[in-house]
C-alpha positions, 0 to 999 in steps of 0.5 A: 578904790583899792579897798574895793579891789582887795577889801581883806588886804586893806582891812588887815592893814588897817587893823594892824596899824590900829593894833600897833598904835594900841601896842605903843601905848602899853608900857611893857615893864608894867604889863602883867603876864601869865604863863600858859600851859605850853610855856608861852607868855600871855599879857594884857597887851596881847588881849588888848591888841587882839580886841583891837584887831577883831573889832576892825575885822568883825566890823567889815566881815561879821560872818567870817570866823577867826582862829586866834592864839589868845581867844579862839585856838581852834580850826574853823571853816573858811573864809577865816582870819588867823591872828597872832596879836603879838608874835614875840611877847617875851621880846615886847615884855623885856623891851627888845625891839623885835615883835610883830602883829600877824594877820592872815586871811584864808578865803573861800574863792577869794585870794589869801592874804598875809600881813606881818607888821613889825611894830618897832621898825614900822615895817608893814609886810603884805602879800596877796595870793597871786599878787606878790609880796611887799614891805611898805609898798616896795616889792620883796625878793629873797636872797640869791644865796646858792650854797648852804655854807653861805646861808644865814639861818634864823630859827626858834628853839622849842622842846622838840629841838632840844631832844637828842636826835633833833639837837644833833640835826641843829648842830649839823645845821650850825656846822655847815651854814654861815650861822644860826640866829634866834630872834623870837618872832616867827612871823617877823623872821619869815617876813625877813626871809622874804626880804632877803635878810635871812636865807632861811627860817626853820622851826619844828613846832609852830602853831598856825597863827605863828606861820600863816601870814609869814608863809604867805609872804615868803611864797608870794616873794618867790620862796619855797616853804615846806610844812609838815604836820606834827603827829602829836595831836597838838595841831603844830607843824614844822616849817622850813622856808627859804629861797629856791636854790637851797631849799631841797638841800635844807629839807634833806639836812633837817630831815636826815641830819646830813648834807646831801652830795652834789654831782661831782662831789 
């Protein structure tokens, strides 16, 4: 019955679970990998998991297009699926239990969908446009943190972040918040923001397959997301996601590298 109501949502859930079982059968230590031109790692597991996902989705939606990190990294018309078969490949390869399968659907007149399956913990984060966000069927809610000094931030270090000006901004964030963590799976960490485990996520250079599903989950959980397209022609973007209470302060902080003053300060 529910499949008839939201077929894209439940197709994505089925695809993610099948992909998770496929991934669990792969031995990370024996997996061969290649380093792509941007420094990312791609393994045979990435390709195998992607094939599993595409087989499930194409069987039900043969006319939909696909944007995928491994095989179709180009923008296409809607309706389309946006897939990252393993977000956190380096973690997977080294036996670190933090990696995710990310599947998003962008409709043409149908609700958008976001799925992030955190494989090691078997947590399925789901969201559908206008329908809320859930983890294994339980509603998600963001943290109630209202002060930057109490905020725990999760981030990623990319090339841009290590440049002089951006690194100064990062140090400012580190100095004025509770702390900064880097775990290595943007999709998984966006979902953790939606679940209130982190107060905010920030990274300067991300691709659409890194963020499409996680951003939808944050938004449907009631969070705010700021996305700024890069001007480098690489289809990358900056993403900042948090609860509503601290979002504008964080936007000002990462934009100018200074903490905005409140009334009375």
